[in-house]
C-alpha positions as CSV (number, residue, x, y, z in Angstrom):
1,M,-25.9,-9.2,-69.1
2,T,-24.4,-5.3,-68.7
3,K,-21.8,-6.0,-72.2
4,R,-24.2,-8.0,-74.1
5,F,-26.3,-4.6,-74.7
6,L,-23.1,-2.5,-74.5
7,P,-22.6,-2.6,-78.2
8,L,-26.1,-1.5,-79.0
9,A,-25.6,1.6,-76.6
10,L,-22.7,2.4,-78.1
11,A,-24.4,2.3,-81.5
12,A,-27.2,4.1,-80.7
13,A,-25.0,7.1,-78.8
14,I,-23.5,7.5,-82.2
15,A,-26.5,7.9,-84.5
16,L,-28.1,10.7,-82.3
17,P,-25.4,13.0,-83.3
18,A,-25.1,12.3,-86.8
19,A,-28.7,12.1,-87.0
20,A,-28.4,16.0,-85.0
21,A,-25.9,16.8,-87.9
22,R,-27.7,16.1,-90.5
23,A,-30.9,18.0,-89.0
24,D,-28.2,21.5,-88.4
25,T,-27.3,21.0,-92.2
26,Q,-30.7,21.1,-93.7
27,P,-31.5,24.2,-95.6
28,P,-33.8,26.5,-93.8
29,P,-37.4,27.0,-95.5
30,R,-37.6,29.5,-98.7
31,I,-39.6,31.6,-100.5
32,M,-38.8,33.3,-104.0
33,V,-40.8,36.0,-105.4
34,T,-40.6,38.1,-108.8
35,G,-41.2,41.7,-109.2
36,E,-41.2,44.1,-111.8
37,G,-40.3,47.5,-112.8
38,E,-40.4,50.0,-115.5
39,S,-39.0,53.1,-116.9
40,A,-40.4,55.0,-119.3
41,I,-38.0,58.0,-120.9
42,A,-38.0,60.2,-124.3
43,P,-36.1,58.5,-127.0
44,D,-32.9,60.4,-128.2
45,L,-31.7,58.2,-131.5
46,A,-33.8,57.8,-134.0
47,L,-32.7,54.2,-136.1
48,L,-33.6,54.8,-140.1
49,S,-33.3,51.8,-142.5
50,L,-33.0,53.6,-146.7
51,S,-32.9,51.7,-149.5
52,V,-31.9,52.6,-153.0
53,M,-32.8,50.1,-156.0
54,R,-32.3,50.8,-159.4
55,E,-32.8,48.4,-162.8
56,A,-31.4,48.6,-165.5
57,K,-30.1,46.1,-168.9
58,T,-26.7,45.1,-167.8
59,A,-25.7,44.6,-163.8
60,R,-23.2,47.6,-164.5
61,A,-25.5,49.6,-165.2
62,A,-27.8,49.3,-162.8
63,L,-25.3,49.4,-160.8
64,D,-23.7,52.2,-161.9
65,A,-27.6,54.0,-161.3
66,N,-27.7,52.9,-157.9
67,N,-23.9,54.1,-157.1
68,D,-24.9,58.1,-158.4
69,A,-28.1,57.7,-156.4
70,M,-27.1,56.7,-152.9
71,A,-23.9,59.0,-153.3
72,A,-26.2,61.7,-153.3
73,V,-28.3,60.2,-150.2
74,I,-25.0,60.0,-148.3
75,A,-24.0,63.4,-149.3
76,A,-27.4,64.8,-147.9
77,M,-27.3,62.7,-144.9
78,K,-24.0,64.4,-144.0
79,A,-25.2,68.0,-145.0
80,A,-28.1,67.7,-142.9
81,G,-25.8,67.2,-139.5
82,V,-25.4,63.3,-139.7
83,E,-21.7,62.2,-138.7
84,E,-20.1,59.7,-140.5
85,R,-19.9,56.9,-137.6
86,D,-23.7,57.1,-138.0
87,L,-23.9,56.3,-142.0
88,Q,-23.4,52.3,-142.3
89,T,-24.2,50.3,-145.6
90,A,-26.2,47.4,-144.8
91,G,-25.9,45.3,-147.7
92,I,-25.9,45.4,-151.3
93,Q,-27.8,43.0,-153.1
94,I,-28.1,42.3,-157.4
95,A,-30.5,40.3,-158.6
96,P,-31.8,39.5,-162.2
97,R,-34.7,39.8,-162.8
98,Y,-36.7,37.7,-165.4
99,N,-40.3,37.2,-167.4
100,Y,-42.0,33.5,-167.8
101,N,-43.6,33.0,-171.0
102,N,-45.6,30.0,-171.6
103,K,-45.0,27.8,-174.2
104,P,-47.5,26.0,-176.6
105,D,-45.8,22.6,-174.8
106,G,-46.9,24.3,-171.4
107,S,-43.7,24.5,-170.5
108,Q,-42.0,28.2,-169.5
109,E,-39.4,30.0,-171.1
110,A,-37.1,32.2,-168.8
111,E,-36.7,35.5,-170.2
112,L,-34.3,37.9,-168.6
113,V,-35.3,41.5,-168.8
114,A,-33.0,43.6,-166.5
115,Y,-30.8,43.5,-163.6
116,Q,-31.7,45.1,-160.0
117,V,-29.0,46.5,-157.6
118,T,-30.1,47.9,-154.2
119,N,-28.1,49.1,-151.6
120,T,-29.2,49.5,-148.2
121,L,-28.5,52.1,-145.5
122,S,-28.5,52.3,-141.8
123,V,-28.8,55.9,-140.7
124,R,-28.4,57.2,-136.6
125,V,-30.2,60.1,-136.6
126,R,-29.0,62.0,-132.8
127,D,-31.4,65.4,-133.9
128,L,-34.7,64.2,-133.8
129,S,-36.1,67.3,-135.1
130,K,-34.2,66.1,-138.1
131,T,-35.7,63.2,-138.4
132,G,-38.6,64.4,-140.7
133,E,-36.4,66.7,-142.8
134,I,-33.9,63.8,-143.7
135,L,-36.8,61.3,-144.8
136,D,-38.0,63.4,-146.7
137,K,-34.6,64.6,-148.5
138,S,-33.4,61.1,-148.6
139,V,-36.6,59.9,-150.9
140,S,-36.3,63.3,-153.3
141,L,-33.0,62.5,-153.8
142,G,-33.9,58.4,-155.1
143,V,-34.7,55.8,-151.7
144,N,-37.2,54.3,-152.7
145,Q,-37.3,51.3,-151.2
146,G,-37.3,51.1,-147.3
147,G,-37.4,53.9,-144.6
148,G,-37.8,52.1,-141.7
149,I,-37.8,54.2,-138.3
150,S,-37.4,53.2,-135.1
151,F,-36.9,55.0,-132.0
152,T,-34.0,54.5,-129.1
153,N,-31.8,55.9,-126.4
154,D,-28.1,56.2,-127.0
155,D,-27.6,55.5,-122.9
156,P,-30.7,53.9,-121.2
157,E,-28.8,53.3,-117.9
158,K,-30.6,55.6,-116.2
159,A,-33.9,54.8,-116.5
160,L,-32.8,50.6,-116.3
161,T,-31.4,52.1,-112.8
162,E,-34.6,53.3,-112.0
163,A,-36.6,50.3,-113.4
164,R,-34.7,47.8,-111.1
165,K,-35.5,50.0,-108.2
166,L,-38.8,49.4,-108.8
167,A,-38.3,46.0,-109.4
168,V,-37.1,45.2,-106.2
169,A,-39.6,46.6,-104.2
170,D,-42.6,45.1,-105.9
171,A,-40.3,41.8,-105.2
172,M,-39.8,43.2,-101.2
173,Q,-44.2,44.2,-101.1
174,K,-45.2,40.7,-103.1
175,A,-42.5,38.4,-100.1
176,R,-44.3,40.6,-97.4
177,T,-47.8,39.9,-98.6
178,L,-47.2,36.2,-98.9
179,S,-45.0,35.7,-95.9
180,E,-48.1,36.9,-93.7
181,A,-51.1,35.5,-95.2
182,A,-49.0,32.2,-94.4
183,G,-48.2,33.2,-91.0
184,V,-44.4,33.3,-91.0
185,K,-41.8,35.9,-90.9
186,L,-39.7,37.3,-93.4
187,G,-35.5,36.5,-92.8
188,R,-32.1,37.8,-95.0
189,I,-32.1,37.5,-98.2
190,I,-30.4,35.2,-99.9
191,E,-30.2,35.7,-103.7
192,I,-31.1,38.4,-105.8
193,S,-30.8,38.2,-109.8
194,D,-32.5,40.7,-112.4
195,Q,-33.2,41.0,-116.1
196,A,-33.7,43.3,-118.1
197,V,-36.5,43.1,-120.8
198,I,-36.2,46.2,-122.9
199,Q,-39.2,46.9,-125.3
200,P,-38.7,47.5,-128.8
201,P,-39.4,50.4,-130.5
202,I,-42.4,50.2,-132.8
203,P,-41.1,50.9,-136.5
204,Y,-42.7,53.7,-138.5
205,M,-42.6,52.6,-142.2
206,A,-42.4,56.1,-144.0
207,K,-43.7,56.0,-147.6
208,A,-42.0,56.5,-151.0
209,E,-44.7,59.2,-152.1
210,M,-44.2,62.3,-150.3
211,R,-45.2,65.9,-149.9
212,D,-42.6,69.0,-150.0
213,A,-43.1,69.2,-146.6
214,A,-41.3,67.0,-144.1
215,V,-42.8,64.0,-143.2
216,P,-44.0,64.2,-139.7
217,I,-42.8,62.1,-136.9
218,Q,-43.9,61.6,-133.4
219,A,-41.6,60.0,-131.0
220,G,-43.1,59.0,-128.3
221,E,-41.6,57.2,-125.5
222,N,-39.3,53.7,-125.0
223,A,-40.2,52.0,-121.6
224,Y,-37.6,49.0,-120.2
225,L,-38.9,46.7,-118.1
226,V,-36.8,45.0,-115.4
227,Q,-37.5,41.3,-113.3
228,V,-35.8,40.5,-110.4
229,N,-36.0,37.1,-108.5
230,V,-35.8,37.4,-104.7
231,I,-35.0,34.5,-102.2
232,F,-35.7,35.0,-98.9
233,E,-35.2,32.7,-96.1
234,L,-38.4,32.1,-94.1
235,K,-38.0,32.2,-89.9
């Protein structure tokens, strides 16, 4: 009789440690929270997009006129203190312009009127006090399209570091609040990850018709938002 139940007893003895081992490998309960932190600083860099458009009967004539106007704009930028590294051609476009005339049979006839050449220049202005003056001067010298301005920071790392600290503090506070409400205790931090969400600078569109005075410019502040995900063990 004893020998008959020995295999069953042995199987039970083997199964119990295996079940205990599986229980030991189960991960402890966890909680994940998301914290946010924001830091705002004044910009130190203005980004301008300036375009010169010229039109003529031939593409050659339009390009020559555009080249002369853009050369004068670039020379003015350099005279105002903009460095060579902060001037970059963003694109050149040559396009025909047509007039469409209605014919007696109801169809349309395309008539080539002129060629338009547009040259776009991207400019970084590091002395923000000169931004209005540079815009005004560029329009006087031939810029007749674009005029978009945005303000940013050459090195936003200090603001991002401050935002990360605030985000972690926010996550810690949320975790404490949630754990206290649930009647559990926080354990060690298992994982932290972050994501920077830089608020895009608001563009200001300058008009082509300007007075002699420099264009009034307000740079404001740039906000840098960081989100962190923190995973805690629960005791």
